[in-house]
C-alpha positions as CSV (number, residue, x, y, z in Angstrom):
1,M,-79.4,-70.6,-62.4
2,S,-76.5,-68.6,-61.0
3,Q,-76.6,-66.5,-57.9
4,Q,-77.3,-63.4,-60.0
5,G,-80.4,-65.0,-61.4
6,E,-79.0,-65.7,-64.8
7,K,-79.6,-68.9,-66.6
8,P,-76.4,-70.7,-67.7
9,A,-75.9,-71.6,-71.2
10,A,-76.6,-75.2,-72.2
11,H,-73.0,-76.1,-73.1
12,E,-71.9,-74.8,-69.7
13,D,-74.2,-77.2,-67.8
14,D,-73.0,-80.1,-69.9
15,W,-69.4,-79.3,-69.0
16,W,-70.2,-79.1,-65.3
17,R,-72.1,-82.4,-65.3
18,A,-69.3,-84.1,-67.2
19,L,-66.7,-82.9,-64.7
20,Y,-68.6,-84.1,-61.6
21,D,-70.3,-87.2,-63.0
22,E,-69.6,-90.0,-60.6
23,T,-70.5,-92.7,-63.2
24,A,-67.6,-91.7,-65.4
25,P,-64.8,-94.2,-65.4
26,D,-61.4,-93.3,-64.0
27,T,-58.9,-92.3,-66.6
28,G,-56.1,-94.3,-65.1
29,P,-52.4,-93.8,-65.6
30,S,-51.4,-91.7,-68.5
31,S,-49.0,-92.9,-71.1
32,A,-47.4,-89.4,-71.4
33,A,-43.9,-88.9,-70.0
34,D,-44.0,-87.5,-66.5
35,S,-40.4,-87.1,-65.5
36,L,-38.9,-83.9,-64.1
37,D,-37.3,-83.2,-67.4
38,D,-40.6,-83.7,-69.2
39,R,-42.4,-81.3,-66.8
40,F,-39.6,-78.8,-67.3
41,D,-40.0,-79.0,-71.1
42,S,-43.7,-78.8,-70.9
43,A,-43.5,-75.6,-68.7
44,S,-41.0,-74.1,-71.1
45,D,-43.3,-74.8,-74.1
46,A,-46.3,-73.3,-72.3
47,V,-44.4,-70.1,-71.5
48,G,-42.7,-69.7,-74.8
49,G,-45.6,-70.4,-77.2
50,P,-45.9,-69.3,-80.8
51,E,-45.1,-65.6,-81.5
52,E,-48.7,-64.7,-82.3
53,A,-49.9,-65.9,-78.8
54,R,-47.4,-63.8,-76.8
55,V,-48.5,-60.6,-75.0
56,D,-46.8,-57.2,-75.5
57,H,-45.5,-57.0,-72.0
58,P,-41.9,-58.2,-71.6
59,V,-41.4,-61.3,-69.6
60,T,-38.3,-62.2,-67.7
61,V,-37.4,-65.8,-67.7
62,V,-35.7,-67.0,-64.6
63,P,-33.7,-70.2,-65.3
64,L,-34.1,-72.8,-62.6
65,P,-31.1,-74.7,-61.3
66,D,-30.5,-78.1,-62.7
67,P,-30.6,-80.5,-59.7
68,R,-28.3,-82.9,-61.5
69,L,-25.4,-80.5,-61.6
70,P,-23.4,-79.5,-58.5
71,E,-24.2,-76.1,-57.2
72,A,-21.9,-73.3,-58.4
73,E,-21.2,-70.0,-56.7
74,P,-23.6,-67.4,-58.1
75,A,-21.9,-64.8,-60.2
76,P,-22.0,-61.3,-58.7
77,E,-24.7,-59.2,-60.2
78,P,-23.8,-55.7,-61.6
79,T,-24.5,-52.8,-59.3
80,L,-26.0,-50.7,-62.1
81,P,-29.5,-49.3,-61.3
82,P,-32.3,-51.2,-62.9
83,T,-33.5,-50.0,-66.3
84,V,-37.0,-49.4,-67.3
85,A,-38.0,-52.0,-70.0
86,V,-39.6,-50.9,-73.2
87,G,-43.4,-51.1,-72.9
88,R,-43.4,-50.7,-69.0
89,A,-44.9,-47.6,-67.4
90,P,-42.5,-45.8,-65.0
91,W,-44.7,-46.5,-62.0
92,E,-44.8,-50.2,-62.6
93,A,-42.3,-52.4,-60.8
94,P,-39.5,-53.8,-62.9
95,A,-39.7,-57.4,-64.0
96,G,-37.3,-60.0,-62.6
97,P,-36.0,-60.5,-59.2
98,P,-35.4,-57.4,-57.0
99,R,-31.8,-56.2,-57.1
100,P,-30.0,-54.7,-54.1
101,R,-29.9,-50.9,-54.0
102,T,-26.6,-49.2,-53.6
103,F,-25.9,-45.9,-51.6
104,A,-23.0,-43.5,-51.7
105,V,-20.9,-44.2,-48.6
106,R,-18.4,-41.7,-47.3
107,P,-15.0,-43.4,-47.0
108,P,-14.0,-43.8,-43.4
109,A,-11.6,-41.2,-42.0
110,A,-8.0,-42.1,-41.7
111,P,-7.0,-43.0,-38.2
112,P,-5.0,-40.3,-36.4
113,A,-1.3,-40.7,-36.4
114,P,0.0,-42.1,-33.2
115,E,1.5,-39.5,-30.9
116,P,5.2,-39.8,-30.2
117,P,6.0,-41.2,-26.8
118,A,6.3,-38.7,-24.1
119,V,9.9,-38.0,-23.1
120,P,10.2,-37.8,-19.4
121,V,11.4,-34.4,-18.2
122,P,13.6,-34.3,-15.2
123,P,11.8,-32.4,-12.4
124,E,13.1,-29.0,-11.5
125,P,13.2,-27.8,-8.0
126,P,10.5,-25.1,-7.2
127,A,11.7,-21.6,-7.6
128,V,12.5,-19.9,-4.3
129,R,10.8,-16.5,-4.1
130,E,12.7,-13.9,-2.3
131,P,10.5,-12.3,0.4
132,P,9.6,-8.6,-0.4
133,V,11.6,-6.1,1.5
134,R,9.2,-4.0,3.6
135,P,10.1,-0.4,4.3
136,V,11.2,-0.1,7.9
137,V,11.0,3.1,9.9
138,G,14.5,3.5,11.3
139,H,16.0,6.0,13.6
140,I,19.0,8.3,13.7
141,G,21.4,8.0,16.6
142,D,22.6,5.4,19.0
143,R,19.2,4.6,20.4
144,P,15.6,5.1,19.3
145,P,13.3,7.8,20.7
146,T,11.2,7.2,23.7
147,Y,7.9,6.8,21.9
148,D,6.9,3.9,19.8
149,A,7.2,4.1,16.0
150,E,3.6,3.1,15.4
151,P,0.3,4.7,16.5
152,A,-0.9,3.9,20.0
153,A,-4.1,5.9,20.7
154,L,-6.8,7.5,18.6
155,P,-8.0,11.1,19.1
156,V,-11.1,11.4,21.2
157,S,-14.3,12.3,19.2
158,G,-18.0,12.8,19.7
159,P,-21.2,12.7,17.7
160,D,-20.9,16.4,16.7
161,D,-17.2,16.5,15.6
162,L,-16.8,13.5,13.3
163,D,-16.2,15.9,10.4
164,A,-13.2,17.3,12.2
165,L,-11.4,13.9,12.4
166,V,-8.2,13.7,10.5
167,P,-6.4,10.4,9.6
168,D,-3.0,9.5,11.1
169,T,-1.2,9.4,7.8
170,V,-1.8,10.9,4.3
171,L,0.3,9.8,1.3
172,D,0.2,11.0,-2.3
173,G,2.2,11.3,-5.4
174,A,2.2,12.1,-9.1
175,R,4.4,12.5,-12.2
176,Y,4.2,15.4,-14.7
177,G,6.6,16.7,-17.3
178,T,10.1,16.2,-16.1
179,Y,9.4,15.8,-12.4
180,T,8.1,13.2,-9.9
181,L,6.2,14.3,-6.8
182,R,6.0,12.5,-3.5
183,A,4.0,13.9,-0.5
184,A,3.2,12.7,3.0
185,S,1.9,13.9,6.3
186,V,2.3,11.7,9.4
187,R,1.2,12.3,13.0
188,G,4.1,12.8,15.3
189,D,5.3,10.3,17.9
190,S,4.1,12.5,20.8
191,A,0.6,12.9,19.3
192,R,0.3,9.2,18.6
193,F,1.2,8.3,22.1
194,R,-1.2,10.9,23.7
195,G,-4.1,10.4,21.4
196,E,-4.0,13.9,19.9
197,P,-5.0,14.7,16.3
198,R,-2.4,15.5,13.6
199,R,-2.0,19.3,13.6
200,D,-0.4,19.4,10.1
201,A,-2.5,19.4,6.9
202,L,-1.5,18.5,3.4
203,L,-3.1,19.3,0.1
204,T,-2.1,18.1,-3.4
205,A,-4.2,19.2,-6.3
206,R,-4.1,19.7,-10.1
207,F,-6.0,22.5,-11.8
208,G,-6.5,22.5,-15.6
209,A,-5.4,19.9,-18.2
210,G,-2.6,19.4,-20.6
211,D,0.6,21.5,-20.6
212,S,-1.2,24.4,-19.1
213,A,-2.2,22.4,-16.0
214,L,-0.9,23.6,-12.6
215,V,-0.1,21.4,-9.6
216,L,-0.4,22.9,-6.1
217,V,1.2,21.4,-3.0
218,A,0.2,23.1,0.3
219,V,1.6,22.2,3.7
220,A,0.1,23.8,6.8
221,G,0.9,23.4,10.5
222,G,-1.3,24.5,13.3
223,A,0.0,26.3,16.4
224,R,1.2,24.0,19.2
225,G,-1.1,23.8,22.1
226,A,-4.1,25.2,20.3
227,G,-7.2,23.0,20.5
228,Q,-8.4,24.0,17.0
229,A,-4.9,23.8,15.4
230,H,-5.8,20.9,13.1
231,L,-8.9,22.7,11.9
232,A,-7.1,25.9,11.2
233,A,-4.4,24.0,9.2
234,A,-7.1,22.3,7.1
235,D,-8.9,25.6,6.5
236,A,-5.6,27.2,5.4
237,C,-5.0,24.5,2.8
238,R,-8.5,24.5,1.6
239,W,-8.8,28.3,1.2
240,I,-5.4,28.8,-0.5
241,G,-6.3,25.8,-2.8
242,G,-9.6,27.5,-3.8
243,A,-7.9,30.8,-4.5
244,V,-5.2,29.2,-6.7
245,A,-7.9,27.2,-8.5
246,R,-9.8,30.3,-9.5
247,S,-6.6,32.0,-10.8
248,H,-4.8,28.9,-12.1
249,A,-4.9,29.9,-15.8
250,R,-3.2,33.3,-15.1
251,L,-0.7,31.7,-12.7
252,S,0.2,29.0,-15.2
253,D,0.8,31.5,-18.0
254,D,3.0,33.7,-15.6
255,I,5.1,30.6,-14.6
256,R,5.6,29.4,-18.1
257,A,6.5,33.0,-19.3
258,G,8.8,33.6,-16.3
259,R,6.9,36.7,-15.0
260,R,8.3,36.6,-11.5
261,G,7.1,40.0,-10.5
262,D,3.5,39.3,-11.4
263,L,3.7,35.9,-9.7
264,K,5.0,37.3,-6.5
265,S,2.5,40.1,-6.2
266,G,-0.5,37.9,-7.2
267,L,0.4,35.0,-4.8
268,H,1.0,37.5,-2.0
269,R,-2.5,38.8,-2.5
270,L,-4.0,35.3,-2.5
271,T,-2.1,34.4,0.7
272,D,-3.1,37.5,2.5
273,R,-6.8,36.8,1.7
274,T,-6.4,33.3,3.1
275,Y,-5.1,34.6,6.4
276,G,-7.9,37.2,6.5
277,K,-10.4,34.3,6.4
278,L,-8.6,32.6,9.2
279,R,-8.9,35.7,11.4
280,A,-12.5,36.0,10.5
281,R,-13.1,32.3,11.5
282,A,-11.3,32.9,14.8
283,A,-13.6,35.8,15.5
284,E,-16.7,33.6,14.8
285,L,-15.4,31.0,17.3
286,G,-14.6,33.7,19.9
287,L,-10.9,32.9,19.8
288,E,-7.8,35.1,19.5
289,S,-6.4,35.2,16.0
290,F,-3.2,33.3,17.0
291,A,-5.4,30.5,18.5
292,Y,-6.8,29.8,15.0
293,S,-3.9,30.2,12.7
294,A,-1.3,28.0,10.9
295,G,2.0,28.3,9.0
296,L,1.4,27.9,5.3
297,R,4.0,26.9,2.7
298,C,3.2,26.0,-1.0
299,L,4.7,24.9,-4.2
300,L,3.4,25.6,-7.7
301,L,4.6,23.2,-10.5
302,S,3.8,23.5,-14.1
303,A,2.8,20.3,-16.0
304,D,4.5,21.7,-19.2
305,P,7.6,19.5,-19.8
306,E,9.4,22.5,-21.3
307,C,9.0,24.5,-18.1
308,R,11.4,23.9,-15.2
309,T,10.4,26.9,-13.1
310,R,9.4,26.0,-9.5
311,V,7.6,28.5,-7.4
312,F,7.5,28.6,-3.6
313,F,5.5,30.9,-1.5
314,G,4.0,31.0,2.0
315,I,4.0,32.4,5.5
316,G,5.2,30.9,8.8
317,P,7.8,28.3,10.0
318,G,8.9,25.4,7.9
319,G,11.7,24.6,5.4
320,L,12.6,24.7,1.8
321,F,15.7,22.6,0.9
322,R,17.3,21.5,-2.4
323,L,19.5,18.4,-2.9
324,R,22.0,19.1,-5.6
325,D,25.2,17.1,-6.4
326,G,24.7,15.1,-3.2
327,A,24.6,18.1,-0.8
328,W,21.6,20.0,0.8
329,Q,21.1,23.7,0.2
330,D,18.8,25.7,2.6
331,L,16.7,27.9,0.3
332,D,14.8,29.4,3.2
333,P,17.1,32.0,4.8
334,A,16.6,32.9,8.4
335,L,14.7,36.1,9.1
336,P,16.5,39.2,10.6
337,A,16.4,39.5,14.3
338,T,13.8,42.3,14.2
339,G,11.5,40.1,12.1
340,G,8.0,41.2,11.1
341,A,6.7,42.8,8.0
342,A,9.0,45.9,8.3
343,S,12.0,43.7,7.5
344,E,10.7,43.2,4.0
345,E,10.1,46.9,3.2
346,G,12.2,48.7,0.7
347,P,13.3,52.4,0.9
348,D,9.9,53.6,-0.3
349,G,7.9,51.2,1.9
350,D,7.2,48.6,-0.9
351,R,7.2,45.0,0.1
352,L,10.1,42.9,-1.3
353,T,10.6,39.2,-1.8
354,M,12.9,37.4,0.6
355,D,15.5,36.2,-2.0
356,L,14.9,38.0,-5.3
357,Q,14.4,41.5,-4.0
358,I,11.8,42.3,-6.6
359,T,9.7,45.3,-5.9
360,T,6.0,44.4,-5.8
361,P,4.0,46.1,-8.5
362,P,0.2,46.6,-8.3
363,S,-1.5,43.3,-8.0
364,P,-3.1,42.0,-11.2
365,Y,-5.6,40.1,-9.1
366,A,-8.9,41.6,-8.0
367,G,-9.8,42.2,-4.4
368,N,-8.7,44.4,-1.5
369,T,-5.7,43.5,0.5
370,P,-6.5,42.7,4.2
371,P,-4.1,43.7,6.9
372,P,-0.8,41.8,6.6
373,P,-0.2,39.0,9.0
374,A,2.5,39.1,11.7
375,E,4.8,36.7,9.7
376,P,6.4,38.0,6.5
377,F,5.5,36.7,3.1
378,R,8.1,34.4,1.5
379,F,8.5,33.9,-2.2
380,R,11.0,32.2,-4.4
381,A,11.0,31.2,-8.1
382,S,14.0,29.2,-9.3
383,V,14.8,27.0,-12.3
384,A,15.4,23.4,-11.5
385,R,18.3,21.4,-13.0
386,P,18.3,17.7,-14.0
387,G,19.0,15.6,-10.9
388,D,17.8,18.2,-8.4
389,T,15.5,17.2,-5.5
390,L,13.4,20.0,-4.0
391,L,12.0,19.4,-0.5
392,L,9.2,21.5,1.0
393,C,8.4,20.6,4.6
394,G,6.6,21.8,7.8
395,N,8.5,22.7,10.9
396,G,8.3,19.1,12.3
397,L,10.8,18.0,9.6
398,A,12.6,21.3,9.0
399,E,13.9,21.4,12.6
400,P,15.7,18.0,12.5
401,M,16.9,18.7,9.0
402,R,18.7,21.8,10.4
403,G,19.5,20.4,13.8
404,E,20.6,16.8,13.2
405,P,23.1,16.5,10.4
406,A,22.9,12.7,10.4
407,L,19.3,12.9,9.2
408,A,20.1,15.2,6.3
409,E,23.0,13.0,5.3
410,E,20.9,9.8,5.4
411,L,18.1,11.4,3.3
412,A,20.8,12.6,0.8
413,R,22.2,9.1,0.6
414,R,18.8,7.5,0.0
415,W,17.5,10.1,-2.5
416,A,20.6,10.7,-4.6
417,A,21.2,7.0,-5.5
418,D,18.3,5.4,-7.3
419,G,15.9,8.3,-8.2
420,P,12.5,8.9,-6.7
421,P,11.4,6.2,-4.2
422,G,7.9,4.6,-4.2
423,L,5.2,5.9,-1.9
424,P,5.9,3.3,0.9
425,A,9.6,4.0,0.8
426,Y,9.1,7.7,0.8
427,L,6.8,7.5,3.8
428,A,9.5,5.4,5.7
429,D,12.2,8.0,4.7
430,T,10.2,11.0,6.0
431,Q,9.6,9.1,9.3
432,L,13.3,8.6,10.1
433,R,13.1,9.1,13.8
434,T,15.5,11.3,15.8
435,K,15.5,11.6,19.5
436,G,14.2,15.0,20.7
437,Y,12.0,15.6,17.6
438,A,8.5,14.1,18.0
439,D,6.2,16.6,16.1
440,D,4.2,15.8,12.9
441,R,6.2,15.1,9.8
442,T,4.8,16.7,6.6
443,S,6.7,17.1,3.4
444,A,6.6,17.2,-0.4
445,A,9.7,16.3,-2.5
446,V,10.1,16.9,-6.2
447,W,12.6,14.8,-8.2
448,E,13.8,16.3,-11.5
449,A,14.5,13.9,-14.3
C-alpha cells in the first residue's frame, strides 16, 4: 500500500520485487559497444527519434566538440537580437545558449587639439604714473602775506548757537546753456587766524526746469566789526532767494524777452523788501539797523541756450568785472561823491539805473515799497559774447582786483587760456593772496562758450 492508502497494482509489485530481488544473478558485462563514439551515437538516436515521437516544441541541438580534433577558435556569433521561434510563447526563454546583449554606446569624444606652445613675451617696464598736480594757493608780490594760507582756529561756539555756525569754505558750480558757473566763498586770512566766523555768504540756486529755469547767485558781505554780521549776510541771501523763487517764472520771461525796464523795477522792489526784513530783524535783536545789515550783489542767468542776457542787481560794496579779449572791464562804476539815493533820481524824482538810465515804471510785482536803504540800488543787464568771463565778487576780492594790478593780470592769464577751471582750481585762483588784503574772498564767475 502506498503512503496515500492506495493499493498498488499487481504488475507494479512484480516489477519492484524483480528490481530489488537479491537472488537474481548479476547480468555481467554487456556485449554491446560502449566506446565514447557509441555513447555519442546512442544519445543522438535517442534525441532524434522517429518523426511521430517528436514533440511540437523546437529543440536546439548543441554539437559537442570532438575530443579527437584540435580545438579551433570559435567563430564570432552574430550580434543580431535573438528571434522568437515558431511555437514559443513570447514570455518563454529562447532555446539555445544565451547570447550576449548589445547596447548602443556613444562614440568617445575626440581629444582636444593641443594648444600651441606659449610664446614668451618680453616683460615691459611698469608704466610710470605722473603725480597729479594739486592746486596750490599762491601769492602776488615779492613775499607772502603775514598770515598762513590755511585755517588755524575755529570760531567759538556754544550749545545754543550751533545753527549759526558757517563753514570755512563753500564751493559750487554748474553748467547751463552756453555758460559754465563757478562760485566760492572762503574765510579770510585774518578771520582764520583769529578764529572769527566767515562774514560773507554765498547762495547758488536754480528755480524751475528746462529752458525756462532761472539760476540765481547771491553774494552778501556783513559789516566789519559787527558781531552778527555773518547772520545778517546769511539772512540777506536767504530772503532774496525766496523772493526770486516766488517770482522766477515772471523774471525768466522778462529776461528771455529782453524787458529791461520791468526787470529793473521788479528786482528793485524785491531787494528793498529784503532790506526791510533785515531792519525788522535788527529791531527784534535790539540792534541798530547798520549792525544787522549786509551788502548784497546778485546775478540772474537764464538756462535757455538761446538767451545770453545776464542780469546784475544789488546794493552795497563789491565788484562786477568782465574779462573780454584778455582785458578786464569794471562794470560797476564808482558812485558820485554825494552818494545816497538822491544821486539816482531823475528830473522828476524817479529812480534810475546806474548804467542804463532807464526810468523806473510802476512795479509789476505786488507789495508796498519799504523805505529805501542808504545805499543806492544797482542794476545792469547786458548781452554776453562768446569767450567772455563775468566776475561777481564781494568787497574782499573787489578791492585787490582794483588796487593790485598784478592780481587782475594773473587771473586774466589763467582764465583766458584754457576755458573754465575745475572747482579745486577755481578755489585756488580766488585765493591768490596779496599782502594787505586779508578779508573774506567770495566770488562767482561765468564763462561763456
